[in-house]
N, C-alpha and C positions, 0 to 999 in steps of 0.2 A: 029462210032470213037476209036479207041481203047489208050491208050497210051502206048510207047513203056517203058518195060523191065525198062531201065535204070533208067526213069526219075520216072517211079511209088517210086522204088525205093529209089533212090533219095527223090523224098515229102516224104512218109516213114521215111525214115531217119532223117531227117531237123522237121518232128513230132515230130516224139521222142527226140531228142537232145533239142527241146522247149518244150515239158513237161516238161522234164526232170530238166533244167532249173528254169524253172517257178515252179516248187518244191520246187527247194533252193532257191529259192530267198527270197531277206532280207523282213520279214514282221513286219511294225513297233509294240509294243507291246503295247503304247503309244503315243495317240496324240493329241494337243490340237487345238484349233484356234487362231486365232492370239489374237480375241478379249479377251482371258478367261486367256492371265499375259501378263504379263510390260516385254517388249521386250529390252532389254539393247544388245549392237552389241559390239562383245569378241571381243581383236586380239592383238597379241602382234608381235612385230615384227622380223620377219626372220624366224618367227612358220608361213605352210604354210598343207592344203589338214586335212581341220578340219570334218574328215567324221565321228566319230561314236561318238552318245552319250549319255549316262546311267543317268538314273534319280537315286537315292539310295532307297530302298524301304522308306523311311525317306520323303524322296517327300524332304530332304532338300537340297542337296548338289550333282550337273552336274557334271559329271566326261565328258570331251573331248580331244579325243584322236586326237592328227594331229599326223605331219608325227614327226617321231622323239618327240613325247612332248605328255604327257600327263598332264589335267588342272584339278581338284578338283574347281566351284566354289556355290557357294551360290545362291541354287535356289533363 
């Protein structure tokens, strides 16, 4: 049984789009196990979407990006 040409084209287009999306997906450069670090909850009133974390090269400062705010906290 042959697949219809429009369906085959759609599947190929989806495969290309998925492959492209995976190529540009964010991959963390540093990961920690929860046992490795002492975690503290961080929250500021009226600040939401904490979505970006960057650890300084000396590993002393953690930069936290949120909607309309950037924080630098001691790691």
